[in-house]
C-alpha positions as CSV (number, residue, x, y, z in Angstrom):
1,M,41.5,11.9,-64.8
2,N,43.0,8.3,-64.7
3,Y,44.8,6.9,-61.7
4,I,47.6,4.4,-60.8
5,L,47.5,3.2,-57.2
6,L,50.8,1.8,-56.1
7,G,52.2,0.3,-52.9
8,P,51.6,-2.5,-50.4
9,E,48.6,-1.2,-48.5
10,E,45.8,-3.0,-50.3
11,G,43.1,-2.1,-47.8
12,L,43.5,1.7,-48.3
13,K,43.6,1.2,-52.0
14,S,40.4,-0.7,-51.9
15,E,38.7,2.1,-49.9
16,W,40.0,4.7,-52.3
17,L,38.7,2.7,-55.3
18,A,35.3,2.2,-53.7
19,K,34.9,6.0,-53.2
20,E,36.0,6.8,-56.8
21,K,33.6,4.2,-58.2
22,K,30.8,5.8,-56.1
23,R,31.8,9.2,-57.4
24,V,31.7,8.0,-61.0
25,L,28.3,6.4,-60.6
26,S,26.9,9.5,-59.0
27,A,28.1,11.6,-62.0
28,Y,27.2,8.9,-64.6
29,P,24.4,6.6,-63.2
30,D,24.4,4.6,-66.4
31,A,28.2,4.0,-66.4
32,E,29.6,0.7,-67.4
33,I,31.8,-0.9,-64.7
34,H,34.6,-3.2,-65.9
35,Q,37.2,-5.1,-64.0
36,I,40.3,-6.6,-65.7
37,F,42.8,-8.9,-64.1
38,V,46.3,-9.0,-65.6
39,G,47.0,-12.7,-66.2
40,D,43.4,-13.6,-67.1
41,D,43.6,-11.3,-70.2
42,K,46.5,-10.4,-72.5
43,G,45.3,-6.9,-73.2
44,E,42.7,-7.5,-75.9
45,D,39.7,-7.1,-73.6
46,L,41.1,-3.9,-72.1
47,D,41.8,-2.5,-75.6
48,A,38.2,-3.3,-76.7
49,I,36.7,-1.6,-73.6
50,L,38.9,1.6,-73.8
51,S,38.8,2.0,-77.5
52,Q,35.2,1.5,-78.3
53,A,32.4,3.7,-76.9
54,T,29.1,2.1,-76.2
55,L,25.6,3.1,-77.3
56,F,24.1,2.0,-74.0
57,S,26.0,4.2,-71.5
58,S,27.6,7.6,-71.3
59,F,30.8,6.5,-69.4
60,R,33.1,3.5,-68.9
61,F,34.9,2.9,-65.6
62,V,37.7,0.3,-65.8
63,T,39.7,-1.2,-62.9
64,I,43.0,-3.0,-63.9
65,K,44.2,-5.2,-61.1
66,Q,47.5,-7.1,-60.5
67,Y,49.2,-4.8,-62.9
68,E,52.6,-5.9,-61.5
69,L,52.0,-9.2,-63.4
70,R,52.2,-7.7,-66.9
71,T,54.9,-8.9,-69.2
72,G,56.5,-7.7,-72.4
73,K,54.4,-10.1,-74.4
74,D,51.0,-8.7,-73.5
75,T,49.4,-5.5,-74.8
76,F,48.1,-3.8,-71.7
77,D,50.6,-0.9,-72.0
78,K,49.7,-0.4,-75.6
79,A,46.0,-0.4,-75.0
80,I,46.5,2.2,-72.2
81,I,48.8,4.4,-74.2
82,D,46.5,4.3,-77.3
83,F,43.6,5.4,-75.0
84,L,45.6,8.3,-73.5
85,S,46.6,9.4,-77.0
86,S,43.0,9.3,-78.3
87,G,41.9,12.1,-76.0
88,Q,38.6,10.3,-75.1
89,E,36.8,11.8,-72.2
90,D,34.0,9.2,-71.8
91,A,36.1,6.7,-69.9
92,E,38.4,6.4,-66.9
93,F,40.8,3.7,-65.8
94,V,42.3,2.9,-62.4
95,I,45.4,0.7,-62.2
96,L,46.2,-1.2,-59.0
97,S,49.7,-2.5,-58.5
98,S,51.8,-3.7,-55.6
99,E,54.9,-1.9,-57.0
100,K,56.3,0.8,-54.8
101,S,57.5,3.3,-57.4
102,K,56.7,4.3,-61.0
103,S,60.2,3.3,-62.2
104,K,58.9,0.1,-64.0
105,I,55.8,1.8,-65.5
106,N,56.0,2.9,-69.1
107,P,57.0,6.6,-69.1
108,K,54.3,7.3,-71.7
109,I,51.8,6.3,-69.0
110,A,53.5,7.4,-65.9
111,N,54.3,10.9,-67.2
112,S,50.9,11.6,-68.9
113,K,49.2,14.7,-67.7
114,N,46.0,12.7,-67.6
115,V,47.4,10.1,-65.1
116,N,47.6,10.7,-61.4
117,I,49.9,8.3,-59.5
118,Q,49.4,7.7,-55.7
119,V,51.5,5.4,-53.5
120,F,49.7,3.7,-50.5
121,W,52.2,2.8,-47.8
122,E,51.6,0.6,-44.8
123,M,50.5,2.4,-41.7
124,F,53.0,3.1,-38.9
125,D,52.9,0.7,-35.9
126,N,51.0,3.1,-33.6
127,Q,48.5,3.8,-36.4
128,K,47.8,0.1,-36.9
129,R,47.2,-0.3,-33.1
130,D,44.8,2.5,-33.1
131,W,43.1,1.3,-36.2
132,I,42.5,-2.2,-34.7
133,R,41.3,-0.7,-31.4
134,N,38.8,1.6,-33.3
135,E,37.5,-1.3,-35.5
136,F,36.8,-3.5,-32.5
137,G,35.2,-0.4,-30.8
138,K,32.7,-0.3,-33.7
139,E,31.8,-3.9,-32.9
140,G,31.3,-3.1,-29.2
141,Y,34.6,-4.5,-27.9
142,T,37.6,-3.2,-26.1
143,I,40.9,-4.9,-26.7
144,G,44.1,-5.2,-24.8
145,D,47.6,-4.3,-26.0
146,E,48.7,-7.9,-25.9
147,A,45.8,-9.0,-27.9
148,I,46.6,-6.3,-30.5
149,E,50.2,-7.6,-30.7
150,E,48.8,-11.1,-31.4
151,I,46.7,-9.8,-34.2
152,L,49.6,-7.8,-35.7
153,F,51.8,-10.9,-35.6
154,S,49.1,-13.0,-37.4
155,V,48.4,-10.8,-40.5
156,D,50.1,-9.0,-43.2
157,N,50.8,-5.3,-42.6
158,N,47.8,-3.9,-44.4
159,T,44.3,-2.9,-43.4
160,S,42.6,-5.4,-45.8
161,E,44.1,-8.3,-43.9
162,M,43.4,-6.7,-40.5
163,R,39.8,-5.8,-41.4
164,N,39.1,-9.4,-42.5
165,L,40.5,-10.7,-39.2
166,V,38.7,-8.2,-37.0
167,S,35.4,-9.1,-38.8
168,A,36.1,-12.8,-38.3
169,L,37.0,-12.4,-34.7
170,S,33.9,-10.3,-33.9
171,L,31.6,-12.9,-35.4
172,F,33.4,-15.7,-33.5
173,F,33.1,-13.9,-30.2
174,K,29.5,-13.0,-30.7
175,A,28.6,-16.6,-31.4
176,S,30.8,-18.2,-28.7
177,D,30.4,-15.7,-25.9
178,P,27.6,-13.1,-26.4
179,N,28.4,-11.4,-23.1
180,K,32.1,-10.8,-23.9
181,T,33.1,-7.1,-24.1
182,N,36.8,-7.2,-23.6
183,I,39.2,-9.2,-25.8
184,K,42.5,-10.5,-24.4
185,R,45.5,-12.3,-25.9
186,E,44.2,-15.7,-24.7
187,D,41.0,-15.1,-26.7
188,I,43.0,-14.5,-29.9
189,E,45.0,-17.6,-29.3
190,K,41.8,-19.6,-28.7
191,Y,40.4,-18.4,-32.0
192,A,43.6,-19.3,-33.8
193,M,43.7,-22.8,-32.3
194,Q,40.1,-23.5,-33.4
195,T,40.2,-22.0,-36.9
196,R,43.7,-22.2,-38.1
197,G,44.3,-24.3,-41.2
198,E,47.6,-24.8,-43.0
199,D,49.6,-21.6,-43.5
200,G,53.1,-20.2,-43.6
201,N,53.5,-20.9,-39.9
202,T,52.7,-24.6,-40.2
203,L,54.8,-24.8,-43.3
204,F,57.8,-23.4,-41.4
205,Q,57.3,-25.9,-38.7
206,A,57.5,-28.8,-41.3
207,I,60.7,-27.1,-42.7
208,A,62.1,-26.9,-39.2
209,D,61.6,-30.6,-38.9
210,C,63.3,-31.2,-42.3
211,D,60.1,-33.2,-43.2
212,I,59.8,-32.6,-47.0
213,E,56.8,-34.8,-47.4
214,H,54.9,-33.0,-44.8
215,A,56.0,-29.6,-46.2
216,E,54.9,-30.6,-49.7
217,S,51.5,-31.7,-48.3
218,I,51.0,-28.4,-46.5
219,A,52.1,-26.4,-49.5
220,S,49.6,-28.2,-51.7
221,S,46.8,-27.6,-49.2
222,I,47.7,-23.9,-49.0
223,I,47.7,-23.4,-52.7
224,S,44.5,-25.3,-53.2
225,A,42.6,-23.3,-50.5
226,D,43.7,-19.8,-51.7
227,S,44.9,-18.5,-55.0
228,Q,47.2,-16.1,-53.1
229,G,48.1,-18.5,-50.4
230,A,51.5,-19.4,-51.8
231,V,52.6,-15.8,-51.8
232,K,51.3,-15.2,-48.3
233,A,53.1,-18.4,-47.1
234,Y,56.3,-17.4,-48.8
235,S,56.2,-14.0,-47.0
236,V,55.8,-15.8,-43.7
237,L,58.8,-18.1,-44.5
238,V,61.0,-15.1,-45.3
239,S,60.0,-13.4,-41.9
240,R,60.6,-16.7,-39.9
241,F,64.0,-17.3,-41.4
242,R,65.0,-13.8,-40.7
243,Q,63.9,-14.3,-37.1
244,L,65.8,-17.6,-37.0
245,E,68.9,-15.8,-38.2
246,S,68.6,-13.2,-35.5
247,F,68.1,-15.9,-32.9
248,E,71.2,-17.8,-34.0
249,M,73.3,-14.7,-34.2
250,L,72.4,-13.8,-30.6
251,R,73.1,-17.3,-29.4
252,A,76.5,-17.3,-31.2
253,R,77.4,-14.2,-29.2
254,G,76.8,-15.9,-25.9
255,M,73.2,-14.8,-25.2
256,S,71.1,-17.3,-23.2
257,E,68.3,-19.1,-25.1
258,K,65.6,-17.2,-23.2
259,D,67.1,-13.8,-23.9
260,A,67.7,-14.7,-27.6
261,F,64.1,-15.7,-27.9
262,D,63.0,-12.4,-26.3
263,N,65.2,-10.3,-28.5
264,A,65.2,-12.1,-31.8
265,D,64.3,-9.6,-34.6
266,S,63.4,-9.8,-38.3
267,L,66.8,-8.8,-39.7
268,S,67.0,-8.2,-43.4
269,P,69.4,-6.9,-46.0
270,Y,66.4,-4.9,-47.3
271,P,64.4,-2.1,-45.6
272,V,62.0,-3.4,-43.0
273,F,59.8,-0.8,-41.4
274,F,57.8,-2.8,-38.9
275,P,60.1,-5.6,-37.5
276,T,58.5,-7.9,-35.0
277,K,60.7,-8.4,-32.0
278,G,60.6,-11.6,-29.9
279,I,59.6,-15.2,-30.6
280,R,56.4,-16.3,-28.9
281,N,56.4,-19.2,-26.5
282,R,54.2,-21.4,-28.7
283,D,56.7,-21.0,-31.6
284,Q,59.9,-21.6,-29.7
285,A,59.9,-25.4,-30.1
286,A,59.9,-24.9,-33.9
287,F,62.7,-22.4,-33.8
288,R,64.7,-24.6,-31.5
289,K,64.4,-27.4,-34.0
290,A,65.2,-25.1,-36.9
291,A,68.3,-23.8,-35.2
292,K,69.5,-27.4,-34.9
293,N,68.8,-28.4,-38.5
294,Y,69.8,-25.1,-40.1
295,P,73.0,-23.6,-38.6
296,L,73.7,-19.9,-39.0
297,K,75.6,-20.2,-42.4
298,D,72.7,-22.4,-43.8
299,T,70.1,-19.9,-42.6
300,E,72.0,-17.0,-44.1
301,R,72.2,-18.9,-47.4
302,I,68.5,-19.7,-47.3
303,I,67.5,-16.1,-46.8
304,L,69.6,-15.1,-49.8
305,Y,68.0,-17.9,-51.8
306,L,64.5,-16.8,-50.7
307,G,65.4,-13.3,-52.0
308,E,66.3,-14.8,-55.4
309,M,63.0,-16.6,-55.4
310,D,60.8,-13.6,-54.6
311,E,59.9,-12.6,-58.2
312,K,59.4,-16.2,-59.3
313,I,57.0,-17.0,-56.5
314,K,55.1,-13.7,-56.8
315,N,54.8,-13.8,-60.5
316,S,54.2,-17.5,-61.2
317,S,50.9,-18.4,-62.9
318,S,48.5,-20.7,-61.2
319,E,49.8,-23.5,-63.4
320,W,53.4,-23.0,-62.3
321,I,53.2,-22.0,-58.7
322,R,53.0,-25.6,-57.4
323,I,56.2,-26.5,-59.3
324,A,58.0,-23.3,-58.2
325,F,57.0,-23.9,-54.5
326,S,58.0,-27.6,-54.7
327,S,61.4,-26.7,-56.1
328,M,61.8,-24.1,-53.4
329,L,61.0,-26.5,-50.6
330,A,63.5,-29.0,-51.9
331,D,66.2,-26.4,-52.2
332,I,65.6,-25.3,-48.6
333,I,65.2,-28.7,-46.9
334,L,67.5,-30.9,-48.9
335,R,70.1,-28.4,-50.1
336,K,69.9,-25.8,-47.3
337,G,69.7,-23.1,-50.0
338,N,73.0,-24.2,-51.5
339,V,72.1,-23.7,-55.2
340,T,74.1,-22.3,-58.1
341,G,74.6,-18.6,-58.0
342,I,73.9,-18.0,-54.3
343,N,77.0,-16.4,-52.7
344,L,76.9,-15.5,-49.0
345,N,79.9,-13.2,-48.8
346,P,78.8,-10.0,-50.6
347,L,75.6,-9.6,-48.6
348,S,76.4,-11.3,-45.3
349,L,74.1,-9.8,-42.6
350,E,76.9,-9.9,-40.1
351,Y,78.1,-6.6,-41.6
352,S,74.8,-4.9,-41.4
353,L,74.6,-5.0,-37.6
């Protein structure tokens, strides 16, 4: 059987893949293990691996990652369809994609009787809390609810990000305070202050200040440090502008600044399963500045513009991501999202409340 793993929960997909690889190696100790990244290859390497049996092993196991980046110009789908049509039983592929449904997958692949499709969704909020608490328990720590909130606010909603942070925090506390057994919110904030580099949060602060030179510098640092840094920073910006929109709406309705900060939510014209309510004290200065420099109509326009940029940012090659990000920052800071083709009226969030 071959598999397609869809959905945003990268951590659980990685766990599933590790178990399947272990199963294959148990059944075929001499199996060849291959890993293909869409974008690094145009399909030729995948075709060669799937179509040609080897004299040196009895089985081939192929992982195809970042499948959502395929284009109509490459030959990944053709290589996969040819393999499925061949009836070969001495190989298996596993496709990993962030797509949330099989609608964009070639029907000859998606509907094959030899392909099993699984979707890995993000955990519910209470599941994530329990997961974090249990992971720290394995390291010998207890953790308070406020500290868990701080962690959830700092990472993407998947176990891969959470596992990396739990591991980093555990190492940090064991080195800095070997006698510590209970983790509080202040401990998480201390770690963030000592280890934080440039990220989507610092980028939002520069945007709030309308400082394009600083924003460009931060974006360059993010992209240089992490190949996926631009996508992560983009996701943070989307979330922050949605919170800013909520804050400005509440203020426009007469709510006090304090209450608006406490009740601001991540509003969106798209489904949001785990909104984060409230703007933390340490972030309020940036949001106050952003509200001054980006009035509600500008914020609404920028959110729609960010929606238009989603595919471009997430699918840009490493060569083009700097250009795409630079253009996006200029459109936000200098033009307030006022670019050709963006129309507020059809999707104004005022009507969704």
